[in-house]
NUTOR-636198 format. One record per residue: residue in three letters; x, y, z of N, C-alpha, C, O in turn. Coordinates in steps of 0.001 Angstrom, whole numbers, padded with zeros to 6 digits, always signed. Layout:
residues N
ALAXYZXYZXYZXYZ;...
//
This chain:
residues 327
MET-020189-010649-011620-020517-009355-012345-019683-008939-012858-018610-009413-012484;SER-019617-008093-013732-018912-007351-014968-018512-006120-014097-019156-005600-013186;VAL-017330-005794-014584-016711-004329-013918-017491-003338-015200-017292-003329-016414;THR-018421-002559-014361-019000-001764-015071-018451-000097-014619-019125+000875-014960;LEU-017654-000001-014127-016937+001230-013702-015327+001525-014577-014269+001219-014028;ARG-015360+002000-015639-013941+002121-016418-013673+003716-016588-014495+004632-016565;ASP-012016+003766-016799-012078+005235-017111-011875+005426-018652-011978+004609-019566;SER-011611+006515-018657-011641+006790-020356-010632+006214-021193-010693+006556-022374;PHE-009831+005519-020908-009294+004794-021448-009464+003313-021412-008629+002596-021964;GLY-010502+002810-020791-010834+001482-021037-010530+000517-020042-010827-000664-020216;ARG-009702+001101-018543-009382+000468-017627-010659+000309-016809-011361+001269-016490;GLY-010974-001219-016422-011530-001668-015494-011367-001183-014176-010242-001573-013860;ILE-011804-000611-013312-011706-000038-011744-012407-001111-010747-013619-000971-010585;GLU-011766-002146-010079-012049-002709-009651-011338-002711-007696-011605-003439-006740;TYR-010440-001583-007850-009700-001851-006081-009555-000405-005587-009010+000475-006253;LEU-010001-000255-004561-010112+000633-004029-008993+000856-002728-008855-000052-001908;ARG-008572+001544-002664-007555+001814-001786-007983+002569-000637-008217+003717-001015;ILE-008198+002432+000640-008999+003214+001681-008155+003916+002586-007804+003119+003456;SER-007628+005140+002796-006853+005445+004215-007900+005922+005373-008921+006545+005081;VAL-007639+005659+006386-008760+005323+007632-007752+006559+008655-008052+006808+009823;THR-006684+007141+008008-006066+007836+009023-004883+008833+008433-004205+008298+007555;ASP-004590+009935+008704-003061+010635+008283-001847+010619+008812-000708+010897+008437;LYS-002586+010055+010195-001085+009897+011392-000077+008574+011543-000521+007432+011661;CYS+000726+008757+011531+001831+007693+011739+002586+007329+012830+003159+008328+013263;ASN+002810+006454+013392+003981+006353+014661+005097+005811+014265+005634+004978+014995;PHE+005710+006196+012949+006856+005799+012344+006890+007299+011692+005878+008002+011684;ARG+008352+007803+011055+008649+008858+010444+009632+008358+009314+010793+008747+009185;CYS+009194+007729+008770+010092+007148+007824+010568+008546+006853+010062+009618+006521;LEU+011956+007752+006621+012321+008839+005616+011986+009097+004600+012294+010249+004298;TYR+011339+008435+003674+010818+008677+002290+009392+008601+002308+008852+008067+001339;CYS+008470+009177+003528+007406+008978+003662+006443+010107+004378+005312+010343+003953;MET+006948+010693+005370+006738+011864+006471+007643+012624+006905+008404+011984+007631;PRO+008027+014062+006772+008705+014630+007122+008768+014808+008970+007913+015457+009573;VAL+009810+014180+009594+010164+014038+010943+009490+014767+011972+009351+014189+013050;ALA+008920+016257+011807+008149+016986+012216+006818+016404+012103+005945+016774+012888;GLY+006577+015551+011228+005332+015072+011150+004162+015926+010177+004591+016261+009073;LEU+002945+016246+010444+002387+016759+009070+001098+017863+010093+000857+017607+011273;GLU+000628+018689+009560-001045+019331+010044-001852+018134+010001-002204+017683+008911;TRP-002239+017473+011289-003321+016487+010926-004828+016887+010689-005315+018002+010875;LEU-005416+015841+010275-006855+016190+009851-007903+016687+010884-008126+015823+011733;PRO-008479+017621+011022-009531+017518+012327-010328+016734+012209-011066+016594+011234;LYS-010294+015838+013586-010986+014748+013597-012883+014797+012217-013276+013876+011501;SER-013448+016036+012375-014721+015970+011928-014567+015862+010423-015609+015874+009767;ASP-013261+015744+009707-013517+016063+008262-012772+014582+008010-012474+014264+006859;ILE-012476+013668+009167-012224+011822+008826-013282+011637+008617-014085+012235+009332;LEU-013713+010889+007735-014854+009434+007725-014911+008684+008207-014085+007787+008038;SER-016117+008555+009290-016247+007287+009975-016046+006457+009526-015616+006463+008372;TYR-016295+005128+010332-016317+003908+009538-017601+003458+008602-017571+002808+007557;GLU-018548+003916+009186-020379+004024+008771-019992+004911+007284-020384+004479+006200;GLU-019416+005821+007362-019258+006384+005732-018214+005709+005158-018498+005521+003975;ILE-017145+005258+005430-016278+004213+004696-017286+003128+003920-017451+003037+002703;ALA-017961+002267+005058-018771+000948+004325-019568+001651+003385-019583+001126+002271;GLN-020452+003024+003556-021448+003518+002631-020694+003621+001273-020963+002969+000264;VAL-019913+004354+001382-018928+004545+000111-019129+003215-000485-020066+003033-001262;VAL-018030+001953-000064-017915+000794-000756-019300+000643-001155-019479+000801-002363;SER-020497+000336-000346-021160-000326-000288-022102+000006-001898-022466-000862-002692;GLU-022329+001582-002030-022663+002453-003490-021613+001684-004622-021895+001336-005769;LEU-020360+001551-003925-019439+001006-005284-019707-000511-005415-020229-000953-006438;ALA-019454-001083-004679-019119-002612-005065-020535-003178-006378-020406-003848-007403;PRO-021552-002668-005870-022664-003661-007221-021962-002934-008749-022311-003315-009866;LEU-021192-002117-008570-020978-001205-010032-019225-001730-010338-018392-001017-010898;GLY-018973-003137-009808-017503-003598-009675-016281-003745-008958-015265-004412-009153;LEU-016751-002723-007834-015561-002653-006820-015531-004297-006300-016600-004890-006149;ARG-014271-004951-006051-014101-005901-005538-012645-006168-004766-012178-007307-004756;ARG-012197-005449-004349-010964-005747-003733-010571-004097-002968-010366-003010-003508;LEU-010584-004519-001452-010020-003809-000862-008881-003293-000132-008456-004092+000702;ARG-008235-002137-000205-006785-002232+000957-006875-000971+001607-007122+000080+001014;ILE-006606-001114+003235-006636-000585+004477-005501-000123+004313-004520-000846+004139;THR-005448+001458+004351-004064+001816+004626-004223+003047+005582-005324+003336+006050;GLY-002841+003918+005916-003037+005295+006667-002238+006353+005744-002377+006345+004520;GLY-001513+007135+006318-000848+006889+007635-000779+005196+007782-000761+004300+006938;GLU-000744+005198+009535-000652+003719+009737-001772+003675+010103-002161+004347+011058;PRO-002651+002760+009330-003748+002056+009565-004228+001598+011192-005256+001979+011752;THR-003351+000826+011671-003736-000103+013138-003700+001182+014097-004093+000998+015249;LEU-003280+002423+013747-003795+003763+014518-004838+004088+015065-005022+004577+016179;ARG-005838+003698+013933-007284+004268+014103-007953+002867+014903-007880+001684+014569;PRO-008683+003561+016191-009092+002573+017023-009934+001474+016444-010389+001517+015301;GLN-010142+000368+017391-011216-000559+016701-011440-000896+015016-012444-001085+014328;LEU-010083-000869+014756-010204-001125+013351-010969-002095+012761-011510-001957+011663;GLU-011038-003110+013478-011797-004557+013244-013079-003998+013212-013459-004262+012072;HIS-014119-003285+013866-015254-003070+013373-015506-002602+011910-016442-002970+011201;LEU-014254-001495+011486-014470-001266+009780-014404-002823+008949-015064-003292+008022;VAL-013288-003335+009761-013080-004524+008475-014316-005591+008717-014573-006420+007844;GLY-014939-005538+009738-016154-006266+009759-017332-006143+008715-017927-007083+008189;MET-017537-004865+008532-018554-004071+008095-018184-003868+006736-019077-003573+005942;LEU-016983-003982+006332-016832-004007+005147-016861-005073+004024-016999-004911+002811;ARG-016567-007076+005299-016553-008185+005090-017965-008139+004581-018182-008561+003446;ALA-019068-007606+005407-020418-007861+005514-021015-007295+003766-022238-007430+003712;ILE-020646-006944+002938-020874-006239+001823-020612-007379+000482-019478-007577+000043;PRO-021381-007814+000134-021484-009014-000418-020702-009556-001453-020408-010725-001705;GLU-020328-008168-002181-019599-008151-003863-018030-008374-003087-017340-009314-003483;ILE-017623-007671-002222-016485-007538-001891-015592-008998-001744-015739-009785-000809;GLU-014977-009113-002475-014094-010791-002386-012565-010101-001863-011807-010993-002244;ASP-011828-009232-001332-010655-009444-000902-010232-008233-000173-009948-007196-000774;ILE-010178-008357+001268-009540-007456+002356-008068-007295+002322-007475-008374+002330;SER-007358-006298+002289-005904-006325+002723-005490-005278+003637-006334-004550+004161;LEU-004514-005179+003816-003965-003891+005216-002464-003875+004970-001685-004826+005035;SER-002223-002644+004684-001131-002086+004665-000346-001752+005821-000650-000571+005994;THR+000468-002058+006711+000910-001604+008085+002550-001773+007804+003180-002391+006946;ASN+002986-000841+009058+004430-000778+009359+004630-002148+010031+005688-002766+009918;GLY+003494-002637+010788+003852-003747+011438+004091-004298+012846+004282-005345+013464;LEU+003963-002928+012993+004361-002630+014765+003539-002936+015540+003971-003077+016684;ARG+001977-003190+015329+001233-003885+016359+000443-005050+015397-000710-005308+015742;LEU+000832-005565+014551+000268-007102+013629+000077-007853+015089-001011-008289+015466;PRO+001429-007947+015931+001335-008865+016676+000645-008962+017995+000921-009780+018873;THR-000450-007878+018056-001435-007904+019066-002452-007589+018358-003408-007174+019013;LEU-002600-007651+017071-003985-007079+016383-004155-008083+015445-005355-008294+015268;GLY-003284-008934+014632-003396-009663+013473-004590-010554+013933-005596-010579+013224;ARG-004538-011247+015018-005564-012577+015374-007097-011798+014853-007907-011978+013944;LEU-006948-010909+015936-008451-009788+015880-008801-009281+014578-009958-009217+014164;LEU-007770-008921+013940-008629-008410+012281-008469-009812+011650-009044-010069+010593;ARG-007927-010450+012093-008078-011691+010859-009745-012568+011221-010494-013062+010378;GLN-009900-012535+012422-011317-012931+012609-012562-011972+012380-013727-012228+012686;ALA-012117-010896+011823-012694-009543+011286-013294-009491+010116-014212-008792+009686;GLY-012318-010754+009425-012812-011107+008054-011412-010223+007277-011463-010139+006050;LEU-010440-009712+007859-009197-009422+006871-008460-010998+006200-008149-011990+006859;ASP-008326-010787+004658-007466-011584+004058-005979-011770+004586-005376-012605+005260;ARG-005697-010603+003958-004086-010725+003816-003483-009064+004577-004060-008156+005175;VAL-001914-009339+004115-001390-008078+005202-000294-007684+004279+000400-008650+003964;ASN+000046-006625+003784+001549-006177+003146+001775-005012+004320+001212-003946+004567;MET+003185-005955+005083+003806-005397+005708+005009-004573+005288+005712-005252+004539;SER+005586-003162+005528+006682-002428+005120+007648-002635+006416+007450-002570+007629;ALA+008907-002943+005515+010288-003421+006790+011243-002786+005345+011239-003075+004149;ASP+012053-001743+006235+013103-001294+005518+014672-001723+005773+015674-001371+005149;SER+014529-002697+007022+015773-002992+007304+015315-004273+008479+014243-004407+009069;LEU+016616-005156+008550+016044-006216+009515+017020-005908+010652+017202-006794+011487;ARG+017846-004422+010803+018425-004347+011722+018105-003446+012639+017867-002337+012160;LEU+017980-003571+014263+017430-002740+015180+017631-001240+015247+016749-000387+015342;ASP+018857-001077+015185+019619+000049+014781+019314+001312+013684+019095+002522+013737;ARG+019441+000264+012673+019035+000787+011555+017531+001280+011376+017223+002330+010811;ILE+016362+000089+012114+015018+000467+011482+014926+001738+012812+014180+002646+012448;ARG+015386+001922+013918+015371+003206+014129+015275+004204+013280+014215+004809+013117;SER+016550+004535+012544+017252+005406+012162+016412+005619+010662+016417+006678+010035;ILE+016009+004916+010426+014836+004751+008832+013503+005421+009622+013001+006478+009238;SER+012970+004606+010854+011453+005582+010885+011775+006409+011617+010694+006944+011864;ARG+012891+007198+012458+013041+008215+012928+012265+007700+014453+011736+008585+015125;ARG+012224+006336+014926+011736+006307+016464+012423+005273+017049+012697+004203+016507;ASN+012837+005788+018744+013207+005514+019072+012211+003821+019528+011417+003845+020468;ILE+012427+002603+018765+011453+001898+019174+012112+000137+018540+012717-000102+017495;ASP+011849-000460+019230+012165-002209+019205+011162-002748+018568+010034-002956+019016;PHE+011562-002972+017533+010561-003732+016782+011560-004518+015622+012502-004067+014970;ASP+010892-006008+015651+011353-006946+014944+010635-007365+013652+009625-008040+013850;PRO+010875-007164+012655+009985-007366+011490+009637-009023+010949+008614-009477+010437;ILE+010752-009588+011248+010314-011144+011043+009643-011663+012245+009173-012771+011987;ALA+009396-011273+013551+008552-011661+014650+007026-010689+014140+005907-011176+014302;ALA+007205-009491+013615+005907-009559+013234+005204-010401+012148+004125-010973+012300;ALA+006104-010401+010820+005422-011460+009989+005018-012575+010276+004051-013130+009754;THR+005812-013071+011249+005498-014605+011887+004003-014472+012263+003053-015104+011802;ALA+004015-013454+013256+002471-012992+013895+001452-012976+012863+000455-013697+012906;ALA+001702-012165+011952+000580-012568+010963+000244-013661+010199-000884-013890+009763;GLU+001287-014377+010027+001113-015456+009292+000276-017098+010404-000423-018049+010051;ASP+000869-016653+011806-000120-017429+012938-001499-017206+012868-002319-018115+013003;ALA-001808-015968+012649-003163-015270+013264-004117-015782+011657-005327-015609+011514;GLY-003217-016396+010645-003904-016842+009464-004118-016094+008199-004724-016581+007245;LEU-003562-014787+008213-003097-013975+007101-002741-014444+006094-002058-015440+006331;SER-002883-014177+004659-001833-015048+003611-002594-014388+002745-003747-014106+003074;PRO-002143-014063+001618-000471-014076+001674+000199-013202+002657-000379-012171+002999;ILE+001341-013498+003143+002240-012107+003698+003443-011297+002698+004529-011731+002314;LYS+002933-010250+002502+004177-009118+002119+005039-008559+002572+004729-007979+003613;ILE+006071-008445+002258+006900-007548+002892+007764-006557+001932+008917-006616+001505;ASN+006665-005584+001774+007995-004356+001112+008928-003639+001636+008928-003019+002699;VAL+009782-003757+000789+011239-002906+001123+011564-002021+000300+012215-002267-000715;VAL+010969-000366+000778+011930+000207-000180+013208+000384-000246+013761+000696+000809;VAL+013980+000251-001384+015427+000337-001456+015993+001763-001610+015553+002409-002562;MET+016794+002272-000907+017596+003034-000731+019453+003183-001283+020289+002939-000412;ARG+019762+003424-002157+020858+003376-002106+022045+004222-000904+022009+005403-000556;GLY+022892+003294-000535+023889+004079+001064+022995+003902+001892+023287+004346+003002;ILE+021903+003380+001803+020585+003341+003403+020284+002104+003735+019758+001999+004843;ASN+020436+001183+003170+019618-000082+003483+020070-001069+002481+020343-002207+002862;ASP+020201-000657+000915+020656-001559+000104+021574-002787+000304+021453-003823-000350;ASP+022249-002637+001002+023347-003703+001706+022406-005357+002375+022707-006513+002672;GLU+021416-004652+002337+020253-005909+003217+019866-006262+001744+019790-007486+001843;LEU+019676-006075+000900+019015-007024-000233+019020-008308-000380+018030-008900-000811;CYS+020219-008960-000017+020567-010263+000132+019795-010873+001559+019348-012005+001743;ASP+019807-010037+002216+019389-010776+003712+017908-010833+003828+017394-011741+004482;PHE+017043-009745+003122+015489-009961+002916+015145-011311+001876+014192-012086+001963;ALA+016093-011305+001023+015799-012300-000270+016013-013657+000156+015480-014661-000317;ARG+017023-013578+001294+017107-015577+001573+015946-016099+002657+015809-017265+003026;LEU+015054-014829+003122+013739-015027+003793+013015-015841+003109+012479-016790+003680;THR+012847-015613+001649+011746-016369+001171+012136-017940+000949+011223-018761+000862;ILE+013183-018257+000879+013621-019887+000852+013168-020488+001842+012941-021696+001783;GLU+012938-019737+002990+012639-021069+004294+011399-020340+004674+010836-020870+005631;HIS+010862-019377+004248+009682-018710+004346+008179-018485+003303+008336-018085+002150;GLU+007064-018720+003727+006297-018636+002588+005902-017390+002027+004812-017379+001455;TRP+006562-016341+002074+006731-014776+002324+007062-014473+000961+007619-015195+000134;HIS+006603-013207+000839+006849-012139-000762+007199-011329-000438+006450-010420-000079;VAL+008615-011228-000390+009259-009887-000510+009402-008980-001701+009870-009228-002812;ARG+009051-008221-001367+008754-007215-002586+010129-005557-002443+010371-004802-001501;PHE+010557-005613-003528+011884-004353-003294+011134-003617-004257+010688-004074-005310;ILE+011001-002235-003758+009946-001285-004172+011387+000313-004409+012097+000805-003532;GLU+011308+000673-005885+012279+001708-006082+011462+002788-005111+010265+002873-004835;LEU+012674+003612-004691+012671+004993-004125+011845+005712-004932+012069+005707-006143;LYS+010800+006420-004423+009666+007738-004909+010176+009127-003974+009744+009584-002915;PRO+011170+009512-004779+011130+011101-004011+010270+012040-004013+010457+012929-004844;VAL+009316+012128-003288+008162+012904-003380+007831+014005-002317+007782+013714-001122;GLY+007605+015280-002775+007341+016842-002179+008481+017073-000947+009638+017382-001232;GLU+008015+016881+000507+009797+017132+001539+010255+016170+001533+010983+016307+002516;MET+010535+014694+001002+011233+013892+000996+012529+014110+000256+013486+013372+000494;ARG+012622+015220-000754+013403+015202-001552+014606+015543-001052+015364+016178-001785;GLU+015008+015200+000253+016730+014721+000262+016771+013486+000221+017816+012968+000614;LEU+015807+012714-000199+015698+011163-001076+016095+011824-002373+015356+012739-002735;THR+017414+011446-003350+016894+011846-004568+017331+010533-006084+017753+009379-006000;TRP+017090+011128-006957+017799+010054-007714+018611+009274-007687+018623+008159-008208;GLU+019706+010011-006806+021147+009128-006070+021015+008287-005485+021896+007446-005306;HIS+019682+008238-004918+019433+006977-003702+018401+006248-004600+017805+005362-003987;VAL+018100+006370-005680+017378+005005-006498+017982+004136-006643+019100+004307-007130;VAL+017589+002926-006331+018527+001769-007079+017763+000775-008148+017423-000200-007477;PRO+017454+000636-009147+016599+000336-010604+016513-001524-010016+017320-002356-009601;SER+015232-001473-010261+014906-003100-009964+015990-003632-010869+016616-004495-010254;GLU+016335-003500-011774+017178-004086-012758+018458-004536-012043+018840-005696-012199;GLU+019184-003631-011221+020195-003748-010371+019774-004661-009107+020532-005492-008607;VAL+018698-004441-008738+018619-005427-007646+018505-007057-007817+018890-007962-007078;LEU+017911-007073-008926+017949-008698-009616+019112-008825-010003+019267-010046-009991;ARG+019877-008453-010281+021513-008616-010569+021870-009071-009463+022146-010255-009270;ARG+021913-007865-008320+022620-008328-006801+022127-009597-006556+022763-010637-006381;LEU+020710-009375-006561+020385-010806-005806+020729-012065-006543+021034-013121-005989;SER+020645-011845-008012+021434-013503-008748+022441-014103-008424+022732-015279-008638;GLU+023258-012964-007663+024822-013285-006983+024533-014234-006044+025502-014755-005492;ILE+023176-014671-005651+022865-015477-004264+022858-016959-005198+023778-017778-005213;ALA+021585-017051-005945+021491-018396-006825+020727-017512-007938+020119-016442-007895;PRO+020975-018263-008761+019845-018114-010256+018543-017868-009668+017844-018437-008830;LEU+018459-016915-010330+016866-016392-010168+015814-016923-011469+015903-016547-012638;GLU+014701-018000-010856+013339-017808-011982+012326-017175-011687+012018-016824-010548;SER+011362-016856-013273+010217-016164-013319+009512-017058-012342+009801-018254-012358;ALA+008579-016589-011456+007116-016874-010886+005917-016143-011131+005702-015043-011640;ALA+005082-017161-010571+003726-016378-010754+003852-015524-009180+004558-015872-008234;GLY+003021-014431-009242+002786-013751-007956+002168-014992-007065+002223-016190-007340;PRO+001442-014239-005692+000756-014973-004684-000699-014794-005666-000909-013868-006450;ALA-001515-015832-005404-002320-016123-005637-003217-014951-005785-003643-014574-006877;ARG-003582-014195-004256-004398-012875-004310-003445-011961-004267-002279-012174-003937;GLY-004099-010507-004729-003203-009467-004488-002321-009480-005695-001355-008725-005581;ASN-002410-010261-007030-000947-010235-007447-001003-008736-008359-001477-008702-009494;GLY-000548-007756-007794-000617-006387-008371+000795-006033-009635+001183-006885-010435;PRO+001308-004767-009552+002147-004170-009917+003670-005246-010017+004440-005334-010973;ALA+003728-005862-008880+004993-006250-008982+005458-007562-009969+004599-008363-010338;ARG+006677-007693-010309+007205-009091-010997+007944-009698-010446+008925-009133-009962;TYR+007761-011105-010301+008068-011890-009244+008784-012906-009790+008501-013377-010892;PHE+010103-013460-008810+010871-014253-009382+011060-015298-007955+010283-015084-007025;ARG+011919-016227-007830+011902-017366-007394+013248-017938-007337+013828-018282-008367;PHE+013944-018091-005777+014934-019198-005804+014231-020692-005938+013238-021181-005400;GLU+015230-021218-006937+014988-022472-006756+014798-023220-005348+015704-023253-004515;GLY+013342-023915-005123+013364-024803-004019+012647-023838-002607+012251-024239-001512;ALA+012688-022627-003115+011969-021271-002289+010705-021850-002087+009981-022505-002836;ARG+010590-021485-000956+008951-021065-000300+008319-019708-000833+007271-019858-001462;GLY+008772-018439-000688+008210-017447-001386+008605-017138-002616+008846-017959-003501;THR+008688-015868-002708+008732-015369-003917+009685-013962-003906+009711-013547-002747;ILE+010259-013331-004563+010981-011884-004724+010298-011614-005544+009961-012397-006431;GLY+009820-010091-005416+009297-009183-006354+009944-008087-006666+010970-007864-006022;VAL+009628-007337-007481+010312-005899-007749+009125-005089-008368+008304-005581-009142;ILE+009127-004147-008057+008076-002873-008262+008701-001522-008362+009390-000844-007601;THR+008062-001314-009964+009242-000327-010824+008367+001001-011234+008058+001255-012399;PRO+008054+001717-010233+007829+003280-010432+008190+004242-011200+007632+005142-011829;MET+009580+003750-010966+010703+004831-011658+011557+004493-012782+012068+005488-013297;SER+011772+003715-013155+012274+002929-014112+011169+002229-014985+011251+002522-016178;HIS+010555+001709-014781+009137+001494-015490+008004+001771-014954+007882+001438-013775;THR+007019+002345-015524+005621+002272-015342+004720+001416-015565+004639+000657-016531;TYR+003877+001537-014493+002578-000200-014916+001477+000692-015097+000478-000014-014956;CYS+001134+001832-015327+000064+002620-015562-001265+001870-016630-002494+001922-016596;GLY-000286+001204-017513-001307+000966-018737-002462-000004-017960-003618-000022-018383;SER-002117-000674-016983-003127-001734-016490-003263-001051-014953-003115-001860-014038;CYS-003433-000152-014705-003914+000441-013763-005253+000294-013326-005935+000834-014197;ASN-006182-000269-012202-007244-000588-011952-007720+000094-010392-008693-000229-009710;ARG-006936+000876-010179-007391+001532-008503-007449+002634-008485-006829+003396-009227;VAL-008211+002926-007625-008127+004516-007363-008231+004430-005795-008284+003334-005238;ARG-008261+005680-005061-007680+006211-003638-008505+006753-002835-008918+007824-003282;LEU-009044+006395-001555-010214+007235-001136-009426+007869+000050-008984+007066+000871;THR-009148+009410+000294-008578+009475+001120-009133+009527+002768-010275+009302+003167;ALA-008159+009827+003409-008913+009357+004918-010514+010989+004952-011680+010881+005330;ASP-010022+011818+004579-011177+013054+004709-011983+012839+003582-012333+013940+003158;GLY-012471+011859+002854-013133+011483+001695-012921+012044+000759-013892+012780+000583;ARG-011930+012232-000330-011782+012455-001382-011375+011301-002396-010501+010651-001824;LEU-011533+010965-003179-011257+010565-004561-009945+010817-005345-009824+011534-006338;ARG-009099+010181-004793-007779+010445-005805-007768+009533-006894-007796+008334-006617;THR-007736+009862-007998-007764+008495-009081-006402+008118-009523-006161+007043-010073;CYS-005295+009257-009206-004070+008656-009088-002670+009360-008366-002152+010475-008421;LEU-002401+008242-007753-001345+008566-006221-000361+009825-006774-000069+010493-005782;PHE+000191+010334-007850+000860+011252-008526+000020+012220-009189+000590+013030-009921;GLY-001605+012300-009027-001937+012832-010011-002760+013933-009162-002790+013729-007948;ASP-003311+014870-009562-003696+016366-009313-005483+016150-009309-006278+016925-008778;ASP-005806+014944-010017-007573+015127-009909-007894+014412-008779-007445+013282-008591;GLU-008947+015207-007677-009256+014548-006643-011004+014766-006722-011408+015585-007548;VAL-011786+014201-006062-013407+014113-006327-013969+014391-004892-014400+013320-004465;ASP-014164+015522-003852-015188+015391-003115-016294+014192-002625-017447+014443-002975;LEU-016186+013448-002179-017177+012438-001712-017725+012434-000508-018651+011659-000267;ARG-017190+013389+000536-017097+013273+001873-018940+014396+001753-019892+013978+002412;SER-019074+015414+001066-019982+016571+001393-021154+015626+000542-022259+015479+001063;PRO-020870+015034-000717-022538+014614-001218-022716+013411-000394-023888+013127-000149;LEU-021587+012460+000201-022117+011431+001273-022810+011984+002438-023742+011354+002937;ARG-022345+013364+003018-023111+013843+004440-024392+014279+003899-025416+014200+004579;GLU-024386+014874+002351-026099+015550+001909-026812+014132+001814-027989+014111+001456;GLY-026049+012755+002166-027268+011837+001460-027347+011616-000534-028259+011084-001167;LEU-026191+012173-001026-026500+012029-002651-026153+010852-002708-025558+010296-001784;PRO-026544+010159-004052-025991+009005-004621-024624+009276-005061-024433+010292-005729;LEU-023651+008506-004777-022389+008940-004821-021695+008081-006551-020582+008223-007057;GLU-022752+007328-006989-022361+006936-008419-021635+008128-009219-020463+008105-009595;PRO-022535+009149-009403-021984+009977-010702-021142+010807-009904-021079+011812-010612;PHE-020509+011023-008971-019196+011325-008557-018239+010339-008946-017416+010513-009845;PHE-018345+009383-008315-017643+008655-008957-017011+008361-010446-015820+008121-010646;ARG-017919+008420-011339-018038+008099-012532-017154+009693-013147-016188+009698-013910;SER-017667+010615-012695-017108+011760-013035-015563+012033-012809-014832+012830-013397;ALA-015273+011127-011767-013479+011440-011346-012753+010062-012301-011543+010062-012525;LEU-013515+009118-012721-012617+008161-013603-012736+008941-014927-011866+008721-015770;SER-013546+009677-015161-013564+010399-016582-012163+011003-016802-011628+011170-017898;SER-011695+011277-015695-010254+012356-015291-009274+012096-015143-008252+012771-015273;LYS-009535+010243-014607-008291+009432-014129-006900+009675-015670-006947+009399-016869;PRO-005963+010226-014891-004815+010133-016185-004526+008781-016409-004651+007881-015578;LYS-003991+008634-017995-003188+007868-018703-002185+007216-018104-001946+006012-018197;GLU-001493+008168-017373+000042+007855-016763+000217+008829-015715-000134+010008-015766;HIS+000908+008117-014567+001309+009318-013410+002705+009839-014235+003225+009356-015240;HIS+003153+011151-013321+004192+012124-014155+005400+012511-013317+006103+013512-013453;LEU+005560+011103-012031+006830+011128-011568+007880+011478-012312+008447+012563-012187;LEU+008155+010737-012995+009294+010768-013673+009440+012302-014029+010561+012653-014398;GLN+008467+013237-013966+009329+014430-014354+008975+015063-013036+008792+016277-013118;MET+008830+014520-011804+008803+014606-010875+007598+015898-010372+007791+016895-009677;GLN+006320+015396-011043+005560+016096-010797+004529+015285-009478+004622+014065-009613;VAL+004017+015502-008813+003583+014751-007779+001862+014833-007669+001093+013972-007242;GLY+001644+015817-008065+000373+015855-007711-000021+016788-006138-001058+016479-005550;GLY+000457+017378-005833+000599+018650-004371+000998+017686-003324+000916+018000-002136;LEU+001405+016581-003688+001813+015478-002116+002938+016154-001364+003956+016363-002024;ARG+002933+016403-000525+003956+016624+000819+004471+015694+000936+005699+015669+000849;ALA+003686+014478+001199+004490+013373+001724+003508+011888+001086+002331+012130+000819;LEU+003870+010838+000929+003206+009671+000967+002485+009227+001870+001622+008393+001595;SER+002638+009599+002930+001591+009277+004306+000353+010035+003868-000649+009609+004442;GLN+000129+010986+003064-001339+011514+003183-002583+011168+002065-003573+011739+001607;VAL-001779+009668+001906-002595+009318+000665-002310+007587+000724-002726+006808-000135;GLY-001652+007264+001718-001375+005886+001915-000507+004994+000833-000612+003780+000656;GLY+000077+005596+000386+001099+005271-000531+000691+004451-002199+001594+004173-002988;
//
């Protein structure tokens, strides 16, 4: 079925990122204030049935890919029930999960059995002391063990997202890149996005992706590579010769990729956000709970989807933290 949902710039919208909670068990430097945020009232948050209803109304119009996000989505109880409900919608071809990975060893297999296809795991360090420092939580967490658990559960491809912060974790670039030699994992280095109350991280902490690639090429030459078969989004991919996995770079600061944007976001309280850093949101929760068709509201939202974000001008659409919209 062809994509019939298009914005005013002709971009086909087939990808919905669904935030299921605003809460998180981490307080990462770049994502959430250390004190947390004022959490949404439970009555404001969409139920699994309501989320499935939104998707079921949009899927016949061209929606094909879903990503479950948070906050930290694995904090939402019985997340596998939502996965199963979304998997039952015929038009949906791909369901992925963005997670900090802490609960993957216990939930990975259950989510896969429910119909989850793949996982994106955030991991900003491989060192326990630094993981605790960046997450601002006293936790014992092994990202390699978590990624292995997801792989063993049958989730594929495994993507590991690293937000690169100068002077904080950029000395681990090579350690992360070497993971791709022995593992069929896709390590993606993401330029830091200073947002809202995260402004203690500034332009001085941004490591441009071209610098990342230059530093990695000191290990061995990098060659251009195709991305993973599924979920090949805004990253540019490279590979060490003979490596099982790939290295990707995502460049929201040094280069925008808005021209090919095919996604919108559903917040945990039922607002449709057409740009991560834009100001425009449309309330879907009210018409949903009133039993009204959602298509007109969705099309209205798409008509105001901006041509590109204005992050370079430090305009972030009222966001206090990335955790509010699942990144």
